[in-house]
C-alpha positions as CSV (number, residue, x, y, z in Angstrom):
1,M,-99.7,5.6,-1.8
2,I,-102.2,2.8,-2.7
3,K,-102.1,-0.5,-0.8
4,E,-104.1,-3.0,-2.9
5,F,-105.4,-5.8,-0.8
6,C,-105.9,-9.2,-2.6
7,G,-109.0,-10.7,-1.0
8,E,-109.9,-14.3,-1.5
9,N,-113.6,-13.8,-0.5
10,F,-115.8,-11.3,1.2
11,S,-115.0,-12.1,4.8
12,N,-111.9,-10.0,5.3
13,I,-112.6,-7.1,2.9
14,E,-114.1,-4.6,5.4
15,K,-111.3,-5.2,8.0
16,A,-108.7,-4.7,5.2
17,I,-110.3,-1.4,4.2
18,K,-110.4,-0.2,7.8
19,N,-106.7,-1.1,8.2
20,G,-105.6,0.9,5.2
21,A,-106.4,-0.9,2.0
22,K,-107.2,1.7,-0.7
23,R,-108.1,-0.8,-3.5
24,I,-109.3,-4.3,-3.5
25,E,-108.4,-7.1,-6.0
26,L,-111.2,-9.7,-5.5
27,C,-110.6,-13.3,-6.3
28,D,-111.4,-16.8,-5.2
29,N,-109.3,-19.9,-4.7
30,M,-105.9,-18.3,-3.9
31,A,-104.4,-21.8,-3.4
32,V,-104.2,-22.0,-7.2
33,G,-103.2,-18.4,-7.6
34,G,-106.7,-17.0,-7.8
35,T,-109.8,-17.6,-9.9
36,T,-112.9,-15.5,-10.8
37,P,-115.1,-15.0,-7.7
38,S,-118.8,-15.7,-7.7
39,Y,-121.6,-13.4,-8.7
40,G,-122.8,-13.0,-5.1
41,V,-119.3,-12.3,-3.8
42,I,-118.6,-9.7,-6.4
43,K,-122.0,-8.0,-5.8
44,E,-121.5,-7.7,-2.0
45,T,-117.9,-6.7,-2.3
46,V,-118.5,-3.9,-4.8
47,K,-121.4,-2.7,-2.7
48,L,-119.1,-2.5,0.4
49,G,-116.4,-0.9,-1.6
50,K,-118.7,1.9,-2.7
51,Q,-119.8,2.5,0.9
52,Y,-116.1,3.2,1.7
53,D,-115.3,4.8,-1.7
54,I,-112.8,2.0,-2.4
55,P,-112.5,0.6,-5.9
56,V,-112.8,-3.1,-6.5
57,M,-110.9,-4.9,-9.2
58,I,-112.2,-8.3,-10.3
59,L,-109.8,-11.2,-11.3
60,I,-111.0,-12.9,-14.4
61,R,-109.4,-16.4,-14.5
62,P,-111.6,-19.4,-15.1
63,R,-109.2,-22.0,-13.6
64,G,-105.8,-22.5,-12.0
65,G,-102.9,-23.8,-13.9
66,N,-101.3,-22.0,-16.9
67,F,-102.5,-18.9,-18.6
68,V,-103.2,-20.5,-22.0
69,Y,-106.9,-20.4,-22.7
70,S,-109.1,-22.2,-25.1
71,E,-111.8,-20.6,-27.2
72,A,-114.4,-21.9,-24.8
73,E,-112.5,-20.5,-21.8
74,L,-112.2,-17.1,-23.5
75,K,-116.0,-17.1,-24.0
76,I,-116.3,-17.8,-20.2
77,M,-113.9,-14.9,-19.4
78,I,-115.8,-12.5,-21.6
79,A,-119.1,-13.5,-20.0
80,D,-117.5,-13.0,-16.5
81,I,-116.2,-9.6,-17.5
82,G,-119.8,-8.7,-18.4
83,V,-121.0,-9.8,-15.0
84,A,-118.3,-7.7,-13.3
85,K,-119.2,-4.7,-15.3
86,Q,-122.9,-5.1,-14.6
87,L,-122.2,-5.3,-10.9
88,G,-120.3,-2.1,-10.9
89,S,-116.7,-3.1,-10.5
90,A,-114.0,-0.5,-11.0
91,G,-111.8,-2.7,-13.2
92,I,-110.7,-6.1,-14.4
93,V,-107.6,-8.1,-13.8
94,I,-106.5,-10.4,-16.7
95,G,-103.6,-12.1,-18.3
96,C,-103.2,-14.4,-21.3
97,L,-100.1,-16.2,-22.7
98,N,-99.8,-18.5,-25.8
99,E,-98.4,-22.0,-25.8
100,N,-94.9,-20.6,-26.4
101,G,-95.1,-18.6,-23.1
102,K,-95.4,-15.3,-24.9
103,L,-98.1,-12.6,-24.7
104,D,-101.3,-13.9,-26.4
105,K,-102.1,-10.7,-28.1
106,Q,-105.1,-12.0,-30.1
107,S,-106.9,-13.3,-26.9
108,L,-106.0,-10.1,-25.0
109,E,-107.5,-7.9,-27.7
110,L,-110.8,-9.8,-27.3
111,L,-110.7,-9.4,-23.5
112,I,-109.7,-5.8,-23.6
113,A,-112.5,-5.0,-26.0
114,A,-115.0,-6.7,-23.6
115,V,-113.7,-4.6,-20.7
116,G,-114.3,-1.4,-22.5
117,E,-113.8,1.8,-20.4
118,L,-112.9,0.0,-17.0
119,E,-109.4,-0.1,-15.7
120,I,-107.3,-3.1,-16.7
121,T,-104.5,-4.7,-14.7
122,F,-102.3,-7.4,-16.3
123,H,-101.6,-9.9,-13.6
124,M,-98.5,-12.0,-12.7
125,A,-98.6,-14.0,-15.9
126,F,-96.3,-11.2,-16.8
127,D,-93.5,-12.8,-14.7
128,I,-93.4,-15.9,-17.0
129,L,-92.2,-13.7,-19.9
130,T,-88.5,-13.3,-20.5
131,K,-87.0,-10.0,-19.5
132,D,-86.9,-8.8,-23.1
133,E,-90.4,-9.9,-23.6
134,Q,-91.5,-8.1,-20.5
135,L,-90.2,-4.8,-21.9
136,E,-92.0,-5.4,-25.2
137,A,-95.1,-6.4,-23.3
138,I,-95.1,-3.0,-21.5
139,D,-95.1,-1.2,-24.8
140,W,-97.9,-3.4,-26.3
141,L,-100.1,-3.4,-23.2
142,S,-99.8,0.4,-22.7
143,E,-100.7,0.9,-26.4
144,H,-103.8,-1.2,-25.8
145,G,-105.1,0.7,-22.8
146,V,-103.8,-1.5,-19.9
147,K,-103.3,0.8,-16.9
148,R,-101.0,-1.3,-14.7
149,I,-99.0,-4.5,-14.5
150,L,-98.8,-6.6,-11.3
151,T,-95.4,-8.2,-11.0
152,H,-93.2,-9.9,-8.5
153,G,-90.1,-9.0,-10.5
154,G,-89.0,-12.7,-10.7
155,S,-90.2,-16.2,-10.1
156,S,-92.9,-16.7,-7.5
157,E,-90.5,-18.7,-5.3
158,S,-88.2,-15.7,-5.0
159,D,-88.2,-13.1,-2.3
160,I,-89.4,-9.8,-3.7
161,L,-86.7,-8.0,-1.9
162,D,-84.2,-9.8,-4.1
163,N,-85.9,-8.6,-7.2
164,F,-85.6,-4.8,-6.6
165,I,-83.0,-4.3,-9.3
166,W,-85.2,-5.7,-12.1
167,L,-88.3,-4.1,-10.6
168,S,-86.5,-0.8,-10.7
169,R,-85.7,-1.4,-14.3
170,L,-89.3,-2.1,-15.2
171,I,-90.5,0.9,-13.3
172,D,-88.1,3.2,-15.1
173,Y,-88.9,1.7,-18.5
174,A,-92.7,2.0,-17.9
175,Q,-92.6,5.7,-17.0
176,D,-95.3,7.6,-18.8
177,K,-96.7,4.3,-20.2
178,L,-98.4,2.4,-17.4
179,V,-98.0,1.6,-13.7
180,I,-95.7,-1.1,-12.4
181,M,-97.3,-2.5,-9.2
182,P,-95.0,-4.7,-7.2
183,G,-96.7,-7.6,-5.5
184,G,-96.3,-11.0,-3.9
185,G,-94.7,-11.6,-0.5
186,I,-95.2,-8.0,0.7
187,T,-96.5,-7.7,4.3
188,S,-97.8,-5.0,6.5
189,K,-94.3,-4.9,8.0
190,T,-92.3,-4.6,4.7
191,V,-94.7,-2.5,2.7
192,D,-93.2,0.9,3.7
193,F,-89.7,-0.4,2.8
194,V,-91.0,-1.4,-0.6
195,F,-92.6,2.0,-1.2
196,K,-89.5,3.9,-0.1
197,N,-86.9,1.8,-2.0
198,L,-88.8,1.3,-5.3
199,M,-90.5,4.8,-5.1
200,V,-93.7,3.4,-6.4
201,D,-97.3,4.6,-5.8
202,E,-99.0,1.2,-5.6
203,V,-98.3,-2.2,-4.1
204,H,-100.3,-5.4,-3.9
205,S,-100.5,-8.3,-1.5
206,S,-102.9,-10.5,0.5
207,K,-100.9,-9.4,3.6
208,I,-100.5,-5.8,2.7
209,V,-102.5,-4.8,5.8
210,Q,-103.3,-6.6,9.0
211,I,-106.5,-8.6,8.9
């Protein structure tokens, strides 16, 4: 079972690893849902991760707010992906929607091409899609090499424990396609309950282990 720790900066990464985190999603500015961390933070975190044989995923998001990105913002994201690759990250976390709140396939194709052979996680922008669109997105993302989807199973304001029915549906639908990774609101006290009841192999949270 993989406990993915969402770390806002470098300071708590080593403690999280020592307390059971098996993968790191590195970001900055969690007050707005996370943005791309700096060059220096990425460099030191990847270095630390390699010391412990822990993969580090880098969130690529140029700002808070929605997930609709301009041409200039996409260029920024592609440049940041290049930095993350150069510094040895294990993978990239991305998500793009269009102005209608649907999957922005054209922008995603550009970002996926920039990522290349690294792992890709599609983040909680997924939760903005309708349920039918989520099922279609699983098909499209899996066909384009995305390895996992991070999802709360409902709105960010909801308790993840109340979303188990839909999460189970997503997990069942995604079998043999990609990984559904529940996240948001999971703590070190509830993580075992989530593993047991959803029968997943990966979960994600900033409180997944004690720090």
